[in-house]
N, C-alpha and C positions, 0 to 999 in steps of 0.2 A: 386570262388575266389572274385567275386564282393561283396558278402555279408561280407567277412572279411574286405575288404577295407572300406566299409560303417561303420562297427562297430568300426574299428580303427579310422576313421575320427570323428565319434561321441564321442568316448572316449577322443580323443585329444581335441575336442572342449569343452567338459565338464571340462577337466583338466585345460585348458586355462582360462575358465570363473571362475573356482574355485580359481585359483591362483590370478586372477585379483581382486577378492573380498577381498583378504587378504591385499590389499594395501591401506587401509583407512588412511587418513591423520588426524591429530589433528584438531579439529574444535572449538577451544577455542579462544575467543576474548581476547586480552590483553588490559586491561583498564589502562589508565594513570590517576593517581590521580589528580583531579581538572581540568581535560581537558574534554570538551564535544567534542566527535568525530563525532557527527551526523550533519545533515543538519540544519542550523539555521532557526528558524521559523520566518515568517513575521507576521506583525499585520494583523488582518482580514480586516481592512478598507483600507489596502494597496493593496488588490486584485482588479482585474478587475470586475466591477459590471455586465458586460455582461455575465460572467460565472455563474451567479445566476440562478437556475432553477425556482425560485419563482417569480410570476408576482407581480409587484408593489414594489419590494424591490430594488429600484435603489438608488445608492449613488454616491457621487463624490469620485474618487480614492484619497486616502490620507486624506480625511476629516472624522475624528472620529465622530463628532456630526451628520453628515448626515448618517453615517453607523448605529449609535445607533438609529436614528429615523426610518430607514428602518427596523431594527430588531424589534423595538417596534410595527411598523405597521404590520409586518408579524405575530407577536405574537398575536395581537388583531384579526387578521383574522383567527387564529387557535383556538380562545376561543369560545367554544360552547354557552356560556351564552350571549355573545355579538352578535353572529351570529343569535341566535334565536329571538332576540328582534325586 
């Protein structure tokens, strides 16, 4: 008798899982014409310079020219021709 209960419980579980899989919802995003719905991007020089993993690329937060200078310095450090000299 215990075997029948086990088979019945297994069948009931499979049936419940099978019916649960039939309940998929629609996953389509509704776009509004002319509206950006994502997170607005910030300017790269408005980020915190302490978050940079590269040594020597420090800039003043909000200062575009110091950020450009830090990027230029970092790029020169990655140039194999200038590093070999």
